[in-house]
C-alpha positions as CSV (number, residue, x, y, z in Angstrom):
1,X,200.2,183.3,206.7
2,X,198.1,186.1,208.3
3,X,194.9,184.2,208.9
4,X,196.7,181.1,210.3
5,X,199.9,182.4,211.9
6,X,200.7,179.2,213.8
7,X,201.2,177.0,210.7
8,X,204.5,175.9,209.2
9,X,203.6,177.8,206.1
10,X,203.2,181.1,208.1
11,X,206.6,180.4,209.7
12,X,208.2,179.9,206.3
13,X,206.8,183.2,205.1
14,X,208.2,184.9,208.3
15,X,211.6,183.3,207.6
16,X,211.7,184.8,204.1
17,X,210.5,188.1,205.4
18,X,213.3,188.0,208.1
19,X,215.9,187.4,205.4
20,X,214.6,190.5,203.5
21,X,214.5,192.6,206.6
22,X,218.1,191.7,207.4
23,X,219.2,192.7,203.9
24,X,217.3,196.0,204.3
25,X,219.5,196.9,207.3
26,X,222.7,196.7,205.3
27,X,221.7,197.4,201.6
28,X,219.1,199.6,199.9
29,X,216.5,197.2,198.5
30,X,213.2,198.3,197.0
31,X,212.2,195.8,194.4
32,X,212.0,192.1,195.1
33,X,211.2,189.7,192.3
34,X,209.6,186.4,193.3
35,X,209.9,183.7,190.7
36,X,210.5,180.0,190.1
37,X,212.3,177.9,187.5
38,X,209.1,176.3,186.3
39,X,205.3,176.9,186.6
40,X,203.3,175.6,189.6
41,X,206.1,175.9,192.2
42,X,204.3,178.3,194.5
43,X,205.7,181.7,193.4
44,X,202.3,183.5,193.4
45,X,201.4,182.1,196.8
46,X,204.8,183.1,198.1
47,X,204.8,186.6,196.6
48,X,201.3,187.4,197.8
49,X,201.8,186.1,201.3
50,X,205.2,187.8,201.6
51,X,203.8,191.2,200.4
52,X,200.9,190.9,202.8
53,X,203.2,190.0,205.7
54,X,205.3,193.0,205.0
55,X,202.3,195.3,204.7
56,X,200.8,194.2,208.0
57,X,204.1,195.3,209.7
58,X,203.3,198.8,208.5
59,X,205.8,198.7,205.6
60,X,204.3,200.6,202.6
61,X,204.3,197.6,200.2
62,X,203.1,197.2,196.6
63,X,202.5,193.8,195.0
64,X,202.8,193.7,191.2
65,X,201.4,190.9,189.1
66,X,204.3,190.7,186.6
67,X,203.0,187.5,185.0
68,X,201.1,189.0,182.1
69,X,200.7,185.7,180.3
70,X,199.2,183.9,183.3
71,X,198.0,186.5,185.8
72,X,197.0,184.2,188.6
73,X,197.5,186.9,191.2
74,X,195.1,189.2,189.5
75,X,192.5,186.4,189.1
76,X,192.8,185.7,192.8
77,X,193.0,189.2,194.3
78,X,191.5,191.6,191.7
79,X,189.4,189.6,189.3
80,X,187.4,192.6,188.1
81,X,190.4,194.9,187.5
82,X,190.1,196.7,184.1
83,X,193.5,198.4,184.2
84,X,196.9,197.2,185.3
85,X,200.6,197.1,184.5
86,X,200.2,197.0,180.7
87,X,197.6,199.8,180.6
88,X,199.8,202.0,182.7
89,X,202.9,201.2,180.6
90,X,201.2,202.0,177.4
91,X,199.5,205.2,178.7
92,X,196.0,203.8,178.5
93,X,195.4,204.3,182.3
94,X,196.9,206.4,185.0
95,X,198.8,204.6,187.8
96,X,196.4,205.8,190.4
97,X,193.4,204.2,188.6
98,X,195.2,200.8,188.2
99,X,196.5,200.4,191.8
100,X,194.1,198.7,194.2
101,X,194.5,199.4,197.9
102,X,193.4,196.9,200.6
103,X,192.5,199.0,203.7
104,X,192.5,196.1,206.0
105,X,196.1,195.1,205.4
106,X,197.5,198.3,203.9
107,X,198.7,196.4,200.9
108,X,198.6,198.0,197.4
109,X,198.3,195.8,194.4
110,X,199.0,196.6,190.7
111,X,197.2,193.9,188.8
112,X,197.5,192.6,185.2
113,X,194.2,192.0,183.6
114,X,194.1,189.4,180.9
115,X,195.9,190.4,177.7
116,X,194.7,189.3,174.3
117,X,197.8,190.3,172.3
118,X,200.7,188.3,174.0
119,X,203.2,189.5,171.4
120,X,203.5,192.8,173.2
121,X,204.3,191.3,176.6
122,X,208.0,190.4,176.1
123,X,208.7,193.7,174.5
124,X,207.1,195.5,177.3
125,X,209.3,193.8,179.9
126,X,212.4,195.0,178.1
127,X,211.0,198.5,177.5
128,X,212.0,201.9,178.9
129,X,208.3,202.3,180.0
130,X,208.7,199.3,182.4
131,X,211.9,200.8,183.8
132,X,210.3,204.2,184.2
133,X,207.2,202.7,186.0
134,X,209.4,200.9,188.5
135,X,211.6,204.0,189.0
136,X,208.4,206.0,189.8
137,X,207.1,203.3,192.1
138,X,210.4,203.1,194.0
139,X,209.7,206.7,195.1
140,X,206.2,205.9,196.4
141,X,206.7,202.6,198.2
142,X,209.2,201.2,200.8
143,X,209.1,197.7,199.2
144,X,207.8,196.4,195.8
145,X,207.2,192.7,195.4
146,X,206.8,191.4,191.9
147,X,205.1,188.1,191.1
148,X,207.1,187.0,188.1
149,X,206.6,184.4,185.4
150,X,208.7,181.3,185.6
151,X,212.4,181.8,184.5
152,X,213.0,178.8,182.4
153,X,210.2,178.7,179.8
154,X,209.8,182.5,179.4
155,X,212.2,185.4,179.0
156,X,209.8,187.9,180.6
157,X,210.9,187.0,184.2
158,X,214.5,187.4,183.3
159,X,213.8,190.9,182.0
160,X,212.0,191.8,185.2
161,X,214.9,190.3,187.2
162,X,217.2,192.9,185.6
163,X,215.0,195.7,187.0
164,X,214.9,194.1,190.5
165,X,217.2,194.5,193.5
166,X,216.8,191.0,194.8
167,X,215.3,187.7,193.6
168,X,213.5,185.1,195.8
169,X,213.3,181.8,194.0
170,X,210.4,179.4,194.9
171,X,211.3,175.8,194.4
172,X,208.9,172.9,194.4
173,X,209.9,170.5,197.2
174,X,210.7,167.1,195.8
175,X,209.3,168.3,192.5
176,X,211.8,170.5,190.6
177,X,214.8,168.8,189.2
178,X,218.1,170.1,190.7
179,X,219.6,170.8,187.3
180,X,216.6,173.0,186.4
181,X,217.1,175.1,189.5
């Protein structure tokens, strides 16, 4: 959306951003969850481009990879990250060490490096630690965009939705059955 601003895709990102900016004028919104009903509907692409678009406007934005089971965002943007959301929540790493900052765009990223013990993931999403982390981040950033796991197959995204102010749902065009949405 930033590199090719004249595309239909870039225009779609700006349309979502405009909807969020309108909401900001009338309601306090800090945490926006981007999810989908199923996997492979474009939620990671939407979340990353939306966060980047907001950051390039000068809005202090944090992008969180909240999909700990399949951290595609981390693989794409921070493949060598050794600390992230889980490590911060469990006290293994300070927040300052886990957050990556892109000087060019002004976007901050909290990655989620690959996790071997997936049993801890769902419990983390419902934990007080996760709530505390987001409360702390709400004080430091104007907007937080969370790339969430899909909502239908996993409960993790629903837990994150409860901690969010707004939800943006990515839907695969001519792909996702209406009853699933």
